[in-house]
C-alpha positions in Angstrom: 42.2 23.7 14.4 39.3 26.2 13.7 36.0 24.9 14.5 33.6 24.6 11.5 30.9 27.0 11.6 28.5 24.9 9.6 28.8 22.1 12.3 28.2 24.5 15.0 25.1 25.7 13.1 23.9 22.1 12.7 24.4 21.6 16.3 22.6 24.6 17.3 19.6 23.7 15.1 19.3 20.2 16.6 19.3 21.6 20.1 16.7 24.1 19.3 14.4 21.6 18.0 15.1 19.5 21.2 13.9 22.5 23.2 10.8 23.1 21.0 9.4 19.8 19.9 8.5 18.1 23.3 6.0 20.9 24.0 4.8 20.8 20.3 4.2 17.1 20.5 2.4 17.6 23.8 0.0 20.2 22.0 -0.5 18.0 18.9 1.0 14.5 18.6 0.6 14.1 15.0 2.7 11.5 13.3 5.2 14.0 11.7 5.9 15.7 14.9 6.3 12.4 16.9 8.8 11.2 14.2 10.7 14.5 14.6 11.1 14.2 18.2 12.6 10.8 17.8 15.1 11.9 15.0 16.1 14.9 17.0 16.8 13.0 20.2 18.9 10.6 18.1 20.9 13.6 16.4 21.4 14.8 20.1 22.7 11.6 21.4 25.1 11.5 18.4 26.1 15.2 19.0 27.0 14.5 22.7 29.0 11.3 21.8 30.8 13.0 18.9 32.2 15.8 20.9 33.0 13.8 23.8 30.7 15.8 26.3 29.4 13.2 28.7 29.7 14.6 32.1 27.2 13.9 34.7 24.6 16.6 33.3 24.8 15.0 29.9 24.6 11.6 31.2 21.4 12.4 33.0 20.0 14.2 29.8 20.9 11.2 27.6 18.9 8.9 30.1 15.9 11.1 30.1 16.0 11.5 26.2 16.5 7.6 25.8 13.2 7.1 27.8 11.4 9.8 25.8 12.6 8.5 22.4 11.4 4.9 23.3 8.1 6.2 24.2 7.9 8.2 20.8 9.0 5.1 19.0 6.1 2.9 20.2 3.9 5.6 18.8 5.7 5.9 15.6 5.7 2.1 15.0 1.9 2.1 14.9 1.9 5.2 12.5 3.9 3.5 9.8 1.9 0.3 10.2 -1.3 2.2 9.8 0.1 4.0 6.9 1.4 0.8 5.3 -2.0 -1.0 5.9 -3.9 1.6 3.9 -1.9 0.8 0.9 -2.7 -2.9 0.9 -4.9 -4.1 -1.9 -6.7 -7.5 -2.4 -9.9 -9.2 -2.9 -11.8 -10.5 0.3 -9.6 -8.8 2.7 -11.9 -5.8 3.5 -13.0 -7.3 6.9 -9.6 -8.3 8.1 -8.2 -5.0 7.0 -10.7 -3.1 9.1 -10.3 -5.3 12.0 -6.5 -4.9 12.0 -6.9 -1.1 11.4 -9.0 -0.8 14.6 -6.5 -2.8 16.6 -3.7 -0.8 15.4 -5.4 2.5 16.1 -6.4 1.5 19.5 -2.9 0.5 20.4 -1.6 3.6 19.1 -3.9 5.6 21.2 -2.7 3.9 24.2 1.0 4.5 23.4 0.1 8.1 22.7 -1.4 8.6 26.2 1.8 7.2 27.7 4.0 9.4 25.5 2.0 12.6 26.6 1.8 11.4 30.3 5.7 11.6 30.1 5.5 15.2 28.9 4.7 16.8 32.2 5.6 20.1 33.0 8.6 19.0 35.3 10.1 16.9 32.3 9.4 19.6 29.8 11.1 22.2 32.0 14.1 19.8 32.7 14.7 18.9 29.1 14.6 22.5 28.0 16.9 23.7 30.6 19.5 20.8 30.1 19.1 21.6 26.3 20.0 25.2 26.9 23.0 24.3 29.1 24.1 22.0 26.3 23.9 24.5 23.6 26.0 27.0 25.7 28.6 24.2 26.3 28.7 23.2 22.6 29.7 26.7 21.6 32.8 26.6 23.9 33.7 22.8 23.8 32.9 21.6 20.3 35.9 20.0 18.7 37.1 21.1 15.2 35.1 19.6 12.4 38.2 17.9 11.3 38.1 15.8 14.6 34.5 14.8 14.0 35.5 13.7 10.4 38.1 11.4 11.7 35.4 9.8 13.9 33.0 9.8 10.9 35.7 8.1 8.7 36.1 5.3 11.2 32.4 4.9 11.4 32.1 4.7 7.6 34.7 2.0 7.2 33.0 -0.1 9.8 29.6 0.3 8.3 30.6 -0.2 4.6 32.5 -3.3 5.7 29.4 -4.6 7.5 27.0 -3.6 4.7 29.0 -5.2 2.2 28.1 -8.7 3.5 24.4 -7.6 3.4 23.7 -10.5 1.2 24.6 -13.1 3.9 22.8 -11.0 6.6 19.8 -12.4 8.6 16.6 -10.2 9.2 17.9 -9.2 12.6 21.4 -8.4 11.5 19.8 -6.2 8.8 17.9 -4.4 11.3 21.0 -3.8 13.4 22.8 -2.4 10.2 19.9 0.2 10.0 20.9 1.4 13.5 24.6 1.6 12.5 23.5 3.6 9.4 21.6 6.0 11.4 24.8 6.7 13.6 26.9 7.3 10.5 24.3 9.5 8.9 23.8 11.7 11.9 27.7 12.0 12.4 27.9 13.0 8.6 25.3 15.7 9.2 27.5 17.2 12.1 30.9 17.0 10.0 30.1 20.2 8.1 28.7 21.2 4.8 30.4 19.9 1.7 29.5 18.1 -1.5 30.9 14.7 -0.5 29.2 14.9 2.9 25.8 15.8 1.3 26.3 12.9 -1.2 27.2 10.6 1.8 24.2 11.5 3.7 21.8 11.0 0.7 23.4 7.5 0.1 23.0 6.6 3.8 19.4 7.7 3.9 18.7 5.6 0.9 19.9 2.5 2.8 18.1 3.6 6.0 14.9 4.2 4.3 15.0 0.9 2.4 15.8 -1.3 5.4 13.3 0.9 7.4 10.4 0.2 5.1 11.2 -3.4 5.1 11.2 -3.5 8.9 7.7 -1.5 8.8 6.0 -4.2 6.8 7.7 -7.1 8.8 6.2 -5.4 12.0 2.7 -5.0 10.4 2.8 -8.8 9.3 3.5 -9.9 12.8 0.7 -7.5 14.1 -1.7 -9.3 11.5 -0.6 -12.8 12.6 -1.0 -11.9 16.3 -4.1 -9.7 16.0 -6.3 -11.7 13.5 -7.7 -15.0 14.6 -8.5 -17.9 12.4 -12.3 -16.9 12.2 -11.2 -13.6 10.7 -9.3 -15.2 8.1 -5.5 -15.5 7.0 -5.5 -14.1 3.6 -4.3 -10.6 4.8 -1.4 -12.0 6.7 -0.4 -14.1 3.9 -0.4 -10.9 1.7 1.7 -9.0 4.2 4.3 -11.9 4.4 4.7 -11.8 0.6 5.2 -8.0 0.7 7.6 -8.4 3.7 9.8 -11.0 1.7 9.9 -8.7 -1.4 10.8 -5.5 0.7 13.6 -7.6 2.4 15.0 -8.6 -1.1 14.9 -4.9 -2.1 16.7 -3.7 1.1 19.4 -6.1 0.7 19.9 -5.1 -2.9 19.8 -1.4 -2.0 22.2 -1.9 0.8 24.9 -3.8 -1.0 24.8 -1.5 -4.2 24.8 1.6 -2.1 27.4 0.6 0.4 29.7 -0.2 -2.5 29.4 3.2 -3.7 30.0 4.7 -0.2 33.1 2.6 0.0 34.4 3.8 -3.3 33.6 7.4 -2.1 35.5 7.1 1.1 38.6 5.6 -0.8 38.4 8.6 -3.3 38.1 11.3 -0.8 38.1 11.6 3.0 34.7 12.5 4.5 34.3 16.4 4.8 36.7 17.6 2.1 35.0 20.5 0.4 33.9 20.7 -3.2 31.6 23.4 -4.9 28.7 21.6 -6.4 25.6 20.9 -4.0 24.4 17.6 -3.6 20.9 16.2 -4.5 18.4 15.5 -1.8 16.9 11.9 -1.5 13.1 12.0 -0.9 11.5 9.4 1.7 9.8 6.4 0.2 6.1 7.0 -0.4 4.9 4.7 2.4 7.1 6.3 5.0 6.1 9.9 3.6 2.6 9.0 4.1 3.3 7.9 7.8 4.7 11.4 8.4 1.7 13.2 6.8 -1.1 11.2 8.1 
């Protein structure tokens, strides 16, 4: 089978970003760049697994990227909490909100220092050289897009089966489902351009964002319970608990509904089959968009 050029173009874009973003984050660790670094690493991990390139060099790169992604993830966790906290309204919570904001910003600064400390010249050079090696290998070893679509179809079936039971999922199970959703979505991005793959990506992103927003509020509520003592007051944690419960219900509803749409889509047409009309783009939720812009 002939290699799909759009798949190679997507892979090249991911690896170009992987070479550029660590140094950009080092220069200016703004929330948007930290988030882009995390998602680019996720996409690189998916790429390596999708095309079966896991020799010694790739395994070393994956190990290094995993550590870097976790560092960036700890910074990102505070970025989304800070963005969420800014949107909370309520009487009598001003002092609690200010105290929690100071605590989150302090912890964010600590994690940022650790992230930047891991981006020394040796690591930057190593990541760049390994990414360049991988980019060369992808051009000569990348499987045909059809092969990637076979793997995508299997991932999609497993995901929609699990997502179809969202009404009975626990909080931890819902979070695990979000991680599966990321894997399917990034695989779909590598499967080549088509209307159906574009629609699939948009639906997967809808699920991912909905569960992600719930998870962000849950993390913020836990930070409030842990960081605010009884003297400061408990009204803010109670407000956050209420928001978290509502976001959980919304995430379950969105996941169940959208997983049904994906299941019907997969049954009607195998992933990757081309049609002519371009797909609509799903915008990030307002709160997560604010976290990227702040």
